[in-house]
A tleap script that builds the chain and sets N, CA, C and O, in Angstrom:
source leaprc.protein.ff14SB
mol = sequence {
  NMET VAL ARG GLN VAL VAL LYS LYS LYS LEU
  LEU LYS ARG ILE LYS VAL TRP THR LYS GLU
  ILE GLU VAL ASN MET LEU GLN TYR ALA ASP
  ASP THR LEU PHE LEU CYS GLU ALA ASN THR
  GLN ASN ILE LEU GLY ILE LYS CYS ILE LEU
  ARG CYS PHE GLU LEU VAL VAL GLY LEU LYS
  VAL ASN PHE ILE LYS SER LYS ILE GLY GLY
  GLN LYS VAL GLU GLU GLY ILE ILE GLN ARG
  TYR SER GLU ILE LEU SER CYS ASP VAL MET
  HIE LEU PRO PHE ILE TYR LEU GLY MET PRO
  ILE GLY GLY ILE SER ARG ARG PHE VAL LEU
  TRP ARG GLU VAL VAL ASP LYS ILE LYS LYS
  ARG LEU ALA ARG TRP LYS GLY LYS TYR LEU
  SER PHE CYS CTRP
}
set mol.1.N position { 67.985 -63.315 -13.755 }
set mol.1.CA position { 67.079 -64.322 -14.247 }
set mol.1.C position { 67.117 -65.554 -13.336 }
set mol.1.O position { 66.070 -66.047 -12.916 }
set mol.2.N position { 68.327 -66.051 -13.028 }
set mol.2.CA position { 68.453 -67.223 -12.169 }
set mol.2.C position { 67.964 -66.902 -10.766 }
set mol.2.O position { 67.320 -67.732 -10.125 }
set mol.3.N position { 68.268 -65.699 -10.286 }
set mol.3.CA position { 67.806 -65.306 -8.945 }
set mol.3.C position { 66.289 -65.340 -8.855 }
set mol.3.O position { 65.736 -65.765 -7.840 }
set mol.4.N position { 65.612 -64.897 -9.907 }
set mol.4.CA position { 64.147 -64.912 -9.908 }
set mol.4.C position { 63.623 -66.341 -9.828 }
set mol.4.O position { 62.657 -66.617 -9.116 }
set mol.5.N position { 64.266 -67.246 -10.562 }
set mol.5.CA position { 63.852 -68.649 -10.537 }
set mol.5.C position { 64.070 -69.238 -9.152 }
set mol.5.O position { 63.232 -69.993 -8.657 }
set mol.6.N position { 65.203 -68.894 -8.518 }
set mol.6.CA position { 65.492 -69.396 -7.172 }
set mol.6.C position { 64.527 -68.786 -6.163 }
set mol.6.O position { 64.030 -69.489 -5.282 }
set mol.7.N position { 64.252 -67.472 -6.281 }
set mol.7.CA position { 63.324 -66.817 -5.355 }
set mol.7.C position { 61.934 -67.428 -5.449 }
set mol.7.O position { 61.236 -67.547 -4.442 }
set mol.8.N position { 61.532 -67.811 -6.645 }
set mol.8.CA position { 60.211 -68.420 -6.837 }
set mol.8.C position { 60.221 -69.903 -6.498 }
set mol.8.O position { 59.225 -70.600 -6.690 }
set mol.9.N position { 61.374 -70.387 -5.985 }
set mol.9.CA position { 61.539 -71.778 -5.560 }
set mol.9.C position { 61.354 -72.772 -6.704 }
set mol.9.O position { 60.902 -73.896 -6.487 }
set mol.10.N position { 61.709 -72.348 -7.940 }
set mol.10.CA position { 61.669 -73.265 -9.076 }
set mol.10.C position { 62.937 -74.107 -9.151 }
set mol.10.O position { 62.957 -75.143 -9.815 }
set mol.11.N position { 63.995 -73.666 -8.474 }
set mol.11.CA position { 65.254 -74.411 -8.436 }
set mol.11.C position { 65.801 -74.332 -7.022 }
set mol.11.O position { 66.306 -73.290 -6.605 }
set mol.12.N position { 65.701 -75.427 -6.284 }
set mol.12.CA position { 66.140 -75.449 -4.897 }
set mol.12.C position { 67.636 -75.690 -4.817 }
set mol.12.O position { 68.156 -76.592 -5.475 }
set mol.13.N position { 68.331 -74.897 -4.021 }
set mol.13.CA position { 69.778 -75.025 -3.844 }
set mol.13.C position { 70.108 -76.248 -3.014 }
set mol.13.O position { 69.276 -76.748 -2.257 }
set mol.14.N position { 71.361 -76.731 -3.170 }
set mol.14.CA position { 71.832 -77.822 -2.322 }
set mol.14.C position { 72.844 -77.270 -1.331 }
set mol.14.O position { 73.456 -76.228 -1.568 }
set mol.15.N position { 73.011 -77.962 -0.240 }
set mol.15.CA position { 73.964 -77.542 0.786 }
set mol.15.C position { 75.234 -78.365 0.633 }
set mol.15.O position { 75.183 -79.588 0.502 }
set mol.16.N position { 76.380 -77.678 0.653 }
set mol.16.CA position { 77.665 -78.345 0.507 }
set mol.16.C position { 78.572 -78.015 1.676 }
set mol.16.O position { 78.403 -76.991 2.338 }
set mol.17.N position { 79.530 -78.885 1.922 }
set mol.17.CA position { 80.502 -78.745 2.998 }
set mol.17.C position { 79.832 -78.720 4.361 }
set mol.17.O position { 78.610 -78.825 4.468 }
set mol.18.N position { 80.633 -78.582 5.384 }
set mol.18.CA position { 80.108 -78.635 6.740 }
set mol.18.C position { 79.413 -77.343 7.150 }
set mol.18.O position { 78.599 -77.348 8.074 }
set mol.19.N position { 79.721 -76.240 6.477 }
set mol.19.CA position { 79.110 -74.968 6.844 }
set mol.19.C position { 77.758 -74.784 6.170 }
set mol.19.O position { 77.118 -73.744 6.322 }
set mol.20.N position { 77.322 -75.803 5.422 }
set mol.20.CA position { 76.041 -75.775 4.735 }
set mol.20.C position { 75.876 -74.553 3.848 }
set mol.20.O position { 74.885 -73.829 3.940 }
set mol.21.N position { 76.858 -74.337 2.993 }
set mol.21.CA position { 76.787 -73.267 2.002 }
set mol.21.C position { 75.810 -73.702 0.927 }
set mol.21.O position { 75.909 -74.817 0.415 }
set mol.22.N position { 74.875 -72.845 0.579 }
set mol.22.CA position { 73.889 -73.193 -0.434 }
set mol.22.C position { 74.382 -72.796 -1.814 }
set mol.22.O position { 74.790 -71.655 -2.032 }
set mol.23.N position { 74.342 -73.745 -2.749 }
set mol.23.CA position { 74.815 -73.540 -4.112 }
set mol.23.C position { 73.770 -74.086 -5.069 }
set mol.23.O position { 73.161 -75.121 -4.803 }
set mol.24.N position { 73.561 -73.390 -6.187 }
set mol.24.CA position { 72.672 -73.946 -7.202 }
set mol.24.C position { 73.325 -74.026 -8.571 }
set mol.24.O position { 72.832 -74.740 -9.445 }
set mol.25.N position { 74.436 -73.300 -8.778 }
set mol.25.CA position { 75.143 -73.454 -10.043 }
set mol.25.C position { 76.539 -72.874 -9.951 }
set mol.25.O position { 76.826 -71.995 -9.139 }
set mol.26.N position { 77.401 -73.401 -10.817 }
set mol.26.CA position { 78.765 -72.908 -10.958 }
set mol.26.C position { 78.955 -72.542 -12.419 }
set mol.26.O position { 78.483 -73.253 -13.306 }
set mol.27.N position { 79.649 -71.431 -12.678 }
set mol.27.CA position { 79.878 -71.016 -14.057 }
set mol.27.C position { 81.348 -70.698 -14.270 }
set mol.27.O position { 82.013 -70.125 -13.406 }
set mol.28.N position { 81.839 -71.085 -15.443 }
set mol.28.CA position { 83.187 -70.748 -15.859 }
set mol.28.C position { 83.155 -70.571 -17.369 }
set mol.28.O position { 82.838 -71.505 -18.105 }
set mol.29.N position { 83.485 -69.366 -17.826 }
set mol.29.CA position { 83.460 -69.036 -19.259 }
set mol.29.C position { 82.088 -69.379 -19.831 }
set mol.29.O position { 81.085 -68.798 -19.416 }
set mol.30.N position { 82.032 -70.307 -20.767 }
set mol.30.CA position { 80.740 -70.644 -21.360 }
set mol.30.C position { 80.184 -71.963 -20.821 }
set mol.30.O position { 79.289 -72.543 -21.435 }
set mol.31.N position { 80.698 -72.447 -19.684 }
set mol.31.CA position { 80.202 -73.663 -19.055 }
set mol.31.C position { 79.354 -73.308 -17.840 }
set mol.31.O position { 79.700 -72.415 -17.066 }
set mol.32.N position { 78.258 -74.006 -17.685 }
set mol.32.CA position { 77.413 -73.844 -16.508 }
set mol.32.C position { 77.124 -75.220 -15.935 }
set mol.32.O position { 76.766 -76.144 -16.666 }
set mol.33.N position { 77.279 -75.353 -14.631 }
set mol.33.CA position { 77.024 -76.594 -13.933 }
set mol.33.C position { 75.920 -76.313 -12.914 }
set mol.33.O position { 76.137 -75.582 -11.947 }
set mol.34.N position { 74.733 -76.893 -13.131 }
set mol.34.CA position { 73.613 -76.728 -12.204 }
set mol.34.C position { 73.701 -77.816 -11.148 }
set mol.34.O position { 73.949 -78.978 -11.470 }
set mol.35.N position { 73.499 -77.445 -9.887 }
set mol.35.CA position { 73.516 -78.376 -8.770 }
set mol.35.C position { 72.188 -78.266 -8.042 }
set mol.35.O position { 71.812 -77.184 -7.591 }
set mol.36.N position { 71.474 -79.383 -7.923 }
set mol.36.CA position { 70.177 -79.335 -7.246 }
set mol.36.C position { 69.762 -80.738 -6.830 }
set mol.36.O position { 70.368 -81.731 -7.234 }
set mol.37.N position { 68.726 -80.795 -6.021 }
set mol.37.CA position { 68.166 -82.083 -5.631 }
set mol.37.C position { 67.481 -82.702 -6.834 }
set mol.37.O position { 66.998 -82.002 -7.724 }
set mol.38.N position { 67.446 -84.030 -6.848 }
set mol.38.CA position { 66.841 -84.748 -7.977 }
set mol.38.C position { 65.326 -84.811 -7.804 }
set mol.38.O position { 64.794 -85.729 -7.179 }
set mol.39.N position { 64.644 -83.816 -8.372 }
set mol.39.CA position { 63.185 -83.864 -8.415 }
set mol.39.C position { 62.697 -83.136 -9.669 }
set mol.39.O position { 63.410 -82.315 -10.246 }
set mol.40.N position { 61.499 -83.446 -10.064 }
set mol.40.CA position { 60.956 -82.912 -11.315 }
set mol.40.C position { 60.852 -81.399 -11.291 }
set mol.40.O position { 61.068 -80.758 -12.320 }
set mol.41.N position { 60.531 -80.812 -10.158 }
set mol.41.CA position { 60.416 -79.354 -10.069 }
set mol.41.C position { 61.746 -78.683 -10.394 }
set mol.41.O position { 61.767 -77.679 -11.106 }
set mol.42.N position { 62.850 -79.216 -9.889 }
set mol.42.CA position { 64.158 -78.644 -10.184 }
set mol.42.C position { 64.530 -78.810 -11.657 }
set mol.42.O position { 65.125 -77.908 -12.247 }
set mol.43.N position { 64.191 -79.937 -12.247 }
set mol.43.CA position { 64.486 -80.166 -13.664 }
set mol.43.C position { 63.706 -79.183 -14.519 }
set mol.43.O position { 64.246 -78.622 -15.473 }
set mol.44.N position { 62.440 -78.969 -14.186 }
set mol.44.CA position { 61.643 -77.980 -14.925 }
set mol.44.C position { 62.174 -76.563 -14.691 }
set mol.44.O position { 62.093 -75.720 -15.584 }
set mol.45.N position { 62.715 -76.296 -13.499 }
set mol.45.CA position { 63.340 -75.002 -13.226 }
set mol.45.C position { 64.565 -74.779 -14.089 }
set mol.45.O position { 64.770 -73.683 -14.610 }
set mol.46.N position { 65.390 -75.822 -14.247 }
set mol.46.CA position { 66.565 -75.729 -15.124 }
set mol.46.C position { 66.131 -75.495 -16.562 }
set mol.46.O position { 66.717 -74.675 -17.270 }
set mol.47.N position { 65.109 -76.213 -16.989 }
set mol.47.CA position { 64.612 -76.035 -18.357 }
set mol.47.C position { 64.107 -74.602 -18.556 }
set mol.47.O position { 64.311 -74.012 -19.617 }
set mol.48.N position { 63.455 -74.049 -17.546 }
set mol.48.CA position { 62.970 -72.671 -17.597 }
set mol.48.C position { 64.142 -71.690 -17.709 }
set mol.48.O position { 64.096 -70.749 -18.502 }
set mol.49.N position { 65.180 -71.913 -16.922 }
set mol.49.CA position { 66.369 -71.043 -16.966 }
set mol.49.C position { 66.997 -71.074 -18.351 }
set mol.49.O position { 67.322 -70.029 -18.914 }
set mol.50.N position { 67.166 -72.267 -18.899 }
set mol.50.CA position { 67.807 -72.401 -20.213 }
set mol.50.C position { 66.956 -71.789 -21.319 }
set mol.50.O position { 67.483 -71.158 -22.235 }
set mol.51.N position { 65.660 -71.971 -21.236 }
set mol.51.CA position { 64.759 -71.381 -22.244 }
set mol.51.C position { 64.763 -69.851 -22.145 }
set mol.51.O position { 64.792 -69.167 -23.168 }
set mol.52.N position { 64.735 -69.315 -20.926 }
set mol.52.CA position { 64.795 -67.860 -20.747 }
set mol.52.C position { 66.118 -67.309 -21.273 }
set mol.52.O position { 66.149 -66.242 -21.886 }
set mol.53.N position { 67.205 -68.036 -21.036 }
set mol.53.CA position { 68.501 -67.626 -21.567 }
set mol.53.C position { 68.440 -67.504 -23.086 }
set mol.53.O position { 68.901 -66.515 -23.655 }
set mol.54.N position { 67.873 -68.509 -23.733 }
set mol.54.CA position { 67.760 -68.479 -25.197 }
set mol.54.C position { 66.957 -67.274 -25.669 }
set mol.54.O position { 67.339 -66.609 -26.632 }
set mol.55.N position { 65.858 -66.995 -25.001 }
set mol.55.CA position { 64.987 -65.883 -25.412 }
set mol.55.C position { 65.634 -64.525 -25.175 }
set mol.55.O position { 65.528 -63.629 -26.012 }
set mol.56.N position { 66.305 -64.371 -24.032 }
set mol.56.CA position { 66.882 -63.077 -23.675 }
set mol.56.C position { 68.150 -62.784 -24.482 }
set mol.56.O position { 68.319 -61.677 -24.993 }
set mol.57.N position { 69.031 -63.765 -24.594 }
set mol.57.CA position { 70.332 -63.548 -25.216 }
set mol.57.C position { 70.291 -63.758 -26.724 }
set mol.57.O position { 71.086 -63.166 -27.455 }
set mol.58.N position { 69.381 -64.588 -27.188 }
set mol.58.CA position { 69.306 -64.858 -28.622 }
set mol.58.C position { 70.215 -65.987 -29.070 }
set mol.58.O position { 70.364 -66.220 -30.270 }
set mol.59.N position { 70.822 -66.688 -28.130 }
set mol.59.CA position { 71.665 -67.840 -28.440 }
set mol.59.C position { 70.892 -69.121 -28.163 }
set mol.59.O position { 69.895 -69.108 -27.441 }
set mol.60.N position { 71.349 -70.216 -28.733 }
set mol.60.CA position { 70.707 -71.513 -28.503 }
set mol.60.C position { 71.600 -72.363 -27.599 }
set mol.60.O position { 72.820 -72.388 -27.763 }
set mol.61.N position { 70.992 -73.042 -26.665 }
set mol.61.CA position { 71.711 -73.985 -25.811 }
set mol.61.C position { 71.972 -75.235 -26.639 }
set mol.61.O position { 71.056 -75.777 -27.259 }
set mol.62.N position { 73.226 -75.696 -26.650 }
set mol.62.CA position { 73.602 -76.880 -27.403 }
set mol.62.C position { 73.350 -78.116 -26.544 }
set mol.62.O position { 74.196 -78.500 -25.737 }
set mol.63.N position { 72.188 -78.734 -26.720 }
set mol.63.CA position { 71.836 -79.885 -25.899 }
set mol.63.C position { 72.596 -81.139 -26.297 }
set mol.63.O position { 72.610 -82.112 -25.542 }
set mol.64.N position { 73.232 -81.140 -27.470 }
set mol.64.CA position { 74.073 -82.272 -27.856 }
set mol.64.C position { 75.292 -82.341 -26.933 }
set mol.64.O position { 75.758 -83.430 -26.598 }
set mol.65.N position { 75.806 -81.179 -26.525 }
set mol.65.CA position { 76.946 -81.132 -25.611 }
set mol.65.C position { 76.520 -81.161 -24.145 }
set mol.65.O position { 77.355 -81.376 -23.266 }
set mol.66.N position { 75.246 -80.950 -23.871 }
set mol.66.CA position { 74.756 -80.905 -22.495 }
set mol.66.C position { 74.548 -82.314 -21.952 }
set mol.66.O position { 74.194 -83.238 -22.685 }
set mol.67.N position { 74.776 -82.452 -20.648 }
set mol.67.CA position { 74.623 -83.757 -20.007 }
set mol.67.C position { 73.986 -83.575 -18.633 }
set mol.67.O position { 74.070 -82.508 -18.025 }
set mol.68.N position { 73.348 -84.643 -18.164 }
set mol.68.CA position { 72.770 -84.653 -16.829 }
set mol.68.C position { 73.276 -85.884 -16.102 }
set mol.68.O position { 73.427 -86.952 -16.695 }
set mol.69.N position { 73.535 -85.725 -14.819 }
set mol.69.CA position { 73.994 -86.844 -14.015 }
set mol.69.C position { 73.534 -86.679 -12.586 }
set mol.69.O position { 73.114 -85.598 -12.175 }
set mol.70.N position { 73.615 -87.736 -11.850 }
set mol.70.CA position { 73.200 -87.676 -10.466 }
set mol.70.C position { 74.026 -88.594 -9.596 }
set mol.70.O position { 74.583 -89.590 -10.057 }
set mol.71.N position { 74.091 -88.240 -8.344 }
set mol.71.CA position { 74.786 -89.068 -7.374 }
set mol.71.C position { 73.759 -89.625 -6.415 }
set mol.71.O position { 72.964 -88.878 -5.845 }
set mol.72.N position { 73.771 -90.920 -6.236 }
set mol.72.CA position { 72.816 -91.625 -5.388 }
set mol.72.C position { 71.384 -91.422 -5.883 }
set mol.72.O position { 70.462 -91.256 -5.085 }
set mol.73.N position { 71.204 -91.438 -7.215 }
set mol.73.CA position { 69.892 -91.308 -7.840 }
set mol.73.C position { 69.731 -92.495 -8.785 }
set mol.73.O position { 70.669 -92.861 -9.493 }
set mol.74.N position { 68.554 -93.086 -8.796 }
set mol.74.CA position { 68.306 -94.241 -9.650 }
set mol.74.C position { 68.497 -93.882 -11.120 }
set mol.74.O position { 68.169 -92.777 -11.552 }
set mol.75.N position { 69.034 -94.838 -11.878 }
set mol.75.CA position { 69.328 -94.623 -13.297 }
set mol.75.C position { 68.060 -94.288 -14.090 }
set mol.75.O position { 68.106 -93.463 -15.003 }
set mol.76.N position { 66.948 -94.910 -13.758 }
set mol.76.CA position { 65.684 -94.642 -14.456 }
set mol.76.C position { 65.209 -93.208 -14.276 }
set mol.76.O position { 64.659 -92.610 -15.201 }
set mol.77.N position { 65.418 -92.663 -13.098 }
set mol.77.CA position { 65.018 -91.284 -12.822 }
set mol.77.C position { 65.889 -90.328 -13.624 }
set mol.77.O position { 65.380 -89.383 -14.227 }
set mol.78.N position { 67.197 -90.565 -13.636 }
set mol.78.CA position { 68.105 -89.713 -14.417 }
set mol.78.C position { 67.743 -89.789 -15.895 }
set mol.78.O position { 67.763 -88.773 -16.590 }
set mol.79.N position { 67.414 -90.981 -16.379 }
set mol.79.CA position { 67.033 -91.147 -17.784 }
set mol.79.C position { 65.777 -90.331 -18.097 }
set mol.79.O position { 65.694 -89.700 -19.150 }
set mol.80.N position { 64.813 -90.342 -17.195 }
set mol.80.CA position { 63.579 -89.571 -17.400 }
set mol.80.C position { 63.881 -88.067 -17.435 }
set mol.80.O position { 63.325 -87.337 -18.256 }
set mol.81.N position { 64.764 -87.611 -16.542 }
set mol.81.CA position { 65.126 -86.193 -16.530 }
set mol.81.C position { 65.898 -85.803 -17.786 }
set mol.81.O position { 65.756 -84.686 -18.284 }
set mol.82.N position { 66.713 -86.721 -18.296 }
set mol.82.CA position { 67.455 -86.417 -19.531 }
set mol.82.C position { 66.505 -86.257 -20.707 }
set mol.82.O position { 66.762 -85.465 -21.613 }
set mol.83.N position { 65.421 -86.997 -20.697 }
set mol.83.CA position { 64.407 -86.851 -21.755 }
set mol.83.C position { 63.689 -85.511 -21.644 }
set mol.83.O position { 63.390 -84.887 -22.662 }
set mol.84.N position { 63.410 -85.060 -20.424 }
set mol.84.CA position { 62.759 -83.756 -20.227 }
set mol.84.C position { 63.660 -82.636 -20.745 }
set mol.84.O position { 63.188 -81.693 -21.381 }
set mol.85.N position { 64.967 -82.749 -20.468 }
set mol.85.CA position { 65.918 -81.708 -20.870 }
set mol.85.C position { 66.491 -81.915 -22.267 }
set mol.85.O position { 67.218 -81.056 -22.767 }
set mol.86.N position { 66.178 -83.036 -22.901 }
set mol.86.CA position { 66.690 -83.371 -24.243 }
set mol.86.C position { 68.215 -83.408 -24.275 }
set mol.86.O position { 68.838 -82.830 -25.166 }
set mol.87.N position { 68.811 -84.089 -23.304 }
set mol.87.CA position { 70.269 -84.202 -23.257 }
set mol.87.C position { 70.658 -85.623 -22.886 }
set mol.87.O position { 69.807 -86.438 -22.529 }
set mol.88.N position { 71.950 -85.912 -22.975 }
set mol.88.CA position { 72.475 -87.240 -22.646 }
set mol.88.C position { 72.704 -87.384 -21.147 }
set mol.88.O position { 72.752 -86.402 -20.406 }
set mol.89.N position { 72.842 -88.639 -20.721 }
set mol.89.CA position { 73.157 -88.951 -19.326 }
set mol.89.C position { 74.672 -89.112 -19.201 }
set mol.89.O position { 75.297 -89.771 -20.032 }
set mol.90.N position { 75.259 -88.518 -18.172 }
set mol.90.CA position { 76.682 -88.696 -17.908 }
set mol.90.C position { 76.842 -89.574 -16.670 }
set mol.90.O position { 75.933 -89.693 -15.849 }
set mol.91.N position { 78.001 -90.174 -16.560 }
set mol.91.CA position { 78.272 -91.061 -15.438 }
set mol.91.C position { 79.497 -90.571 -14.685 }
set mol.91.O position { 80.399 -89.978 -15.276 }
set mol.92.N position { 79.529 -90.815 -13.393 }
set mol.92.CA position { 80.649 -90.429 -12.554 }
set mol.92.C position { 81.738 -91.480 -12.644 }
set mol.92.O position { 81.415 -92.660 -12.775 }
set mol.93.N position { 82.993 -91.123 -12.580 }
set mol.93.CA position { 83.514 -89.762 -12.602 }
set mol.93.C position { 83.489 -89.188 -14.014 }
set mol.93.O position { 83.450 -89.929 -14.996 }
set mol.94.N position { 83.512 -87.853 -14.103 }
set mol.94.CA position { 83.560 -87.170 -15.383 }
set mol.94.C position { 84.630 -86.094 -15.318 }
set mol.94.O position { 85.110 -85.738 -14.242 }
set mol.95.N position { 84.995 -85.582 -16.489 }
set mol.95.CA position { 86.036 -84.558 -16.566 }
set mol.95.C position { 85.361 -83.198 -16.751 }
set mol.95.O position { 84.545 -83.029 -17.656 }
set mol.96.N position { 85.698 -82.236 -15.900 }
set mol.96.CA position { 85.178 -80.875 -16.014 }
set mol.96.C position { 86.364 -79.921 -15.941 }
set mol.96.O position { 87.096 -79.909 -14.951 }
set mol.97.N position { 86.553 -79.128 -16.982 }
set mol.97.CA position { 87.677 -78.196 -17.089 }
set mol.97.C position { 89.016 -78.918 -16.906 }
set mol.97.O position { 89.948 -78.383 -16.306 }
set mol.98.N position { 89.090 -80.138 -17.433 }
set mol.98.CA position { 90.329 -80.900 -17.393 }
set mol.98.C position { 90.592 -81.638 -16.100 }
set mol.98.O position { 91.627 -82.293 -15.966 }
set mol.99.N position { 89.677 -81.550 -15.137 }
set mol.99.CA position { 89.878 -82.197 -13.839 }
set mol.99.C position { 88.795 -83.251 -13.605 }
set mol.99.O position { 87.641 -83.047 -13.980 }
set mol.100.N position { 89.163 -84.377 -12.986 }
set mol.100.CA position { 88.168 -85.411 -12.702 }
set mol.100.C position { 87.248 -85.000 -11.551 }
set mol.100.O position { 87.700 -84.485 -10.528 }
set mol.101.N position { 85.963 -85.236 -11.739 }
set mol.101.CA position { 84.951 -84.887 -10.729 }
set mol.101.C position { 84.157 -86.147 -10.382 }
set mol.101.O position { 83.741 -86.890 -11.270 }
set mol.102.N position { 83.955 -86.376 -9.101 }
set mol.102.CA position { 83.050 -87.427 -8.665 }
set mol.102.C position { 83.664 -88.779 -8.403 }
set mol.102.O position { 82.939 -89.733 -8.120 }
set mol.103.N position { 84.970 -88.895 -8.486 }
set mol.103.CA position { 85.622 -90.168 -8.203 }
set mol.103.C position { 86.286 -90.152 -6.844 }
set mol.103.O position { 86.180 -89.174 -6.103 }
set mol.104.N position { 86.968 -91.229 -6.517 }
set mol.104.CA position { 87.709 -91.308 -5.260 }
set mol.104.C position { 89.070 -90.678 -5.508 }
set mol.104.O position { 89.905 -91.249 -6.210 }
set mol.105.N position { 89.293 -89.499 -4.932 }
set mol.105.CA position { 90.472 -88.693 -5.250 }
set mol.105.C position { 91.786 -89.329 -4.794 }
set mol.105.O position { 92.847 -88.921 -5.267 }
set mol.106.N position { 91.752 -90.297 -3.908 }
set mol.106.CA position { 92.982 -90.941 -3.427 }
set mol.106.C position { 93.506 -91.986 -4.409 }
set mol.106.O position { 94.645 -92.434 -4.279 }
set mol.107.N position { 92.700 -92.376 -5.379 }
set mol.107.CA position { 93.119 -93.405 -6.337 }
set mol.107.C position { 93.854 -92.786 -7.512 }
set mol.107.O position { 93.401 -91.807 -8.106 }
set mol.108.N position { 95.002 -93.376 -7.837 }
set mol.108.CA position { 95.815 -92.868 -8.935 }
set mol.108.C position { 95.090 -92.980 -10.272 }
set mol.108.O position { 95.294 -92.142 -11.151 }
set mol.109.N position { 94.256 -93.989 -10.443 }
set mol.109.CA position { 93.536 -94.196 -11.705 }
set mol.109.C position { 92.736 -92.948 -12.072 }
set mol.109.O position { 92.651 -92.587 -13.246 }
set mol.110.N position { 92.160 -92.300 -11.090 }
set mol.110.CA position { 91.376 -91.099 -11.330 }
set mol.110.C position { 92.241 -89.972 -11.886 }
set mol.110.O position { 91.773 -89.185 -12.710 }
set mol.111.N position { 93.484 -89.883 -11.453 }
set mol.111.CA position { 94.375 -88.792 -11.836 }
set mol.111.C position { 95.292 -89.134 -12.999 }
set mol.111.O position { 96.039 -88.271 -13.459 }
set mol.112.N position { 95.257 -90.369 -13.487 }
set mol.112.CA position { 96.178 -90.800 -14.541 }
set mol.112.C position { 96.123 -89.898 -15.774 }
set mol.112.O position { 97.168 -89.519 -16.302 }
set mol.113.N position { 94.937 -89.554 -16.234 }
set mol.113.CA position { 94.796 -88.701 -17.417 }
set mol.113.C position { 95.407 -87.316 -17.195 }
set mol.113.O position { 96.053 -86.772 -18.090 }
set mol.114.N position { 95.204 -86.748 -16.008 }
set mol.114.CA position { 95.765 -85.437 -15.682 }
set mol.114.C position { 97.292 -85.514 -15.642 }
set mol.114.O position { 97.976 -84.651 -16.194 }
set mol.115.N position { 97.819 -86.543 -14.992 }
set mol.115.CA position { 99.276 -86.712 -14.896 }
set mol.115.C position { 99.881 -86.910 -16.279 }
set mol.115.O position { 100.916 -86.320 -16.588 }
set mol.116.N position { 99.250 -87.735 -17.118 }
set mol.116.CA position { 99.761 -87.965 -18.481 }
set mol.116.C position { 99.779 -86.678 -19.294 }
set mol.116.O position { 100.725 -86.422 -20.038 }
set mol.117.N position { 98.739 -85.873 -19.151 }
set mol.117.CA position { 98.673 -84.605 -19.881 }
set mol.117.C position { 99.784 -83.658 -19.441 }
set mol.117.O position { 100.388 -82.981 -20.272 }
set mol.118.N position { 100.053 -83.606 -18.142 }
set mol.118.CA position { 101.123 -82.743 -17.628 }
set mol.118.C position { 102.483 -83.251 -18.102 }
set mol.118.O position { 103.346 -82.455 -18.473 }
set mol.119.N position { 102.680 -84.569 -18.092 }
set mol.119.CA position { 103.944 -85.138 -18.564 }
set mol.119.C position { 104.195 -84.791 -20.032 }
set mol.119.O position { 105.320 -84.458 -20.404 }
set mol.120.N position { 103.163 -84.866 -20.862 }
set mol.120.CA position { 103.310 -84.528 -22.282 }
set mol.120.C position { 103.709 -83.067 -22.457 }
set mol.120.O position { 104.579 -82.746 -23.267 }
set mol.121.N position { 103.069 -82.186 -21.695 }
set mol.121.CA position { 103.411 -80.757 -21.809 }
set mol.121.C position { 104.815 -80.474 -21.314 }
set mol.121.O position { 105.531 -79.666 -21.906 }
set mol.122.N position { 105.218 -81.130 -20.237 }
set mol.122.CA position { 106.564 -80.937 -19.722 }
set mol.122.C position { 107.613 -81.484 -20.677 }
set mol.122.O position { 108.702 -80.922 -20.793 }
set mol.123.N position { 107.294 -82.575 -21.360 }
set mol.123.CA position { 108.260 -83.205 -22.262 }
set mol.123.C position { 108.666 -82.285 -23.404 }
set mol.123.O position { 109.774 -82.405 -23.926 }
set mol.124.N position { 107.797 -81.378 -23.795 }
set mol.124.CA position { 108.087 -80.469 -24.907 }
set mol.124.C position { 109.202 -79.476 -24.570 }
set mol.124.O position { 109.981 -79.106 -25.449 }
set mol.125.N position { 109.286 -79.046 -23.321 }
set mol.125.CA position { 110.250 -77.986 -23.005 }
set mol.125.C position { 111.200 -78.302 -21.862 }
set mol.125.O position { 112.091 -77.502 -21.576 }
set mol.126.N position { 111.044 -79.427 -21.207 }
set mol.126.CA position { 111.868 -79.680 -20.020 }
set mol.126.C position { 113.355 -79.799 -20.347 }
set mol.126.O position { 114.193 -79.459 -19.511 }
set mol.127.N position { 113.693 -80.264 -21.521 }
set mol.127.CA position { 115.099 -80.378 -21.885 }
set mol.127.C position { 115.788 -79.032 -21.982 }
set mol.127.O position { 116.993 -78.942 -21.749 }
set mol.128.N position { 115.059 -77.994 -22.319 }
set mol.128.CA position { 115.647 -76.663 -22.471 }
set mol.128.C position { 115.726 -75.893 -21.158 }
set mol.128.O position { 116.676 -75.143 -20.933 }
set mol.129.N position { 114.741 -76.072 -20.300 }
set mol.129.CA position { 114.610 -75.172 -19.163 }
set mol.129.C position { 114.780 -75.824 -17.782 }
set mol.129.O position { 114.979 -75.117 -16.794 }
set mol.130.N position { 114.706 -77.128 -17.701 }
set mol.130.CA position { 114.828 -77.785 -16.397 }
set mol.130.C position { 116.229 -78.352 -16.220 }
set mol.130.O position { 116.814 -78.911 -17.148 }
set mol.131.N position { 116.747 -78.199 -15.027 }
set mol.131.CA position { 118.044 -78.762 -14.697 }
set mol.131.C position { 117.837 -79.824 -13.638 }
set mol.131.O position { 117.189 -79.579 -12.621 }
set mol.132.N position { 118.388 -81.005 -13.875 }
set mol.132.CA position { 118.230 -82.092 -12.924 }
set mol.132.C position { 119.494 -82.286 -12.089 }
set mol.132.O position { 119.728 -83.373 -11.561 }
set mol.133.N position { 120.305 -81.242 -11.968 }
set mol.133.CA position { 121.511 -81.310 -11.144 }
set mol.133.C position { 121.121 -81.338 -9.679 }
set mol.133.O position { 120.252 -80.583 -9.244 }
set mol.134.N position { 121.758 -82.202 -8.931 }
set mol.134.CA position { 121.451 -82.301 -7.506 }
set mol.134.C position { 122.515 -81.633 -6.769 }
set mol.134.O position { 122.478 -81.585 -5.539 }
savepdb mol mol.pdb
quit
């Protein structure tokens, strides 16, 4: 279904990294992340993909949990696209699968939540299994 939309140029892929790998979406379990240039044709392509998914699979897309965001795109344009897709606007950085996305990775502030979560998990069992003998 997505391949047909891409072949018909309803959703243009973006190029990432130096090798210019073309990507249009990432999926993990029940999460899907669409990546595309900020234009109305791509937004309508995403809406087409989601609507076709609903019709083919018989499930409904939860637009309350869905979000749209952009990098180097005017806030008014993102707001207009969120209205087309009936979803909220997200801001960078955001958390995806427990990891921060879209921030400056060298700053500790970006990783503070991840580090705190790991510390909490370690605190539950480190007394039993970790040895701090030097």
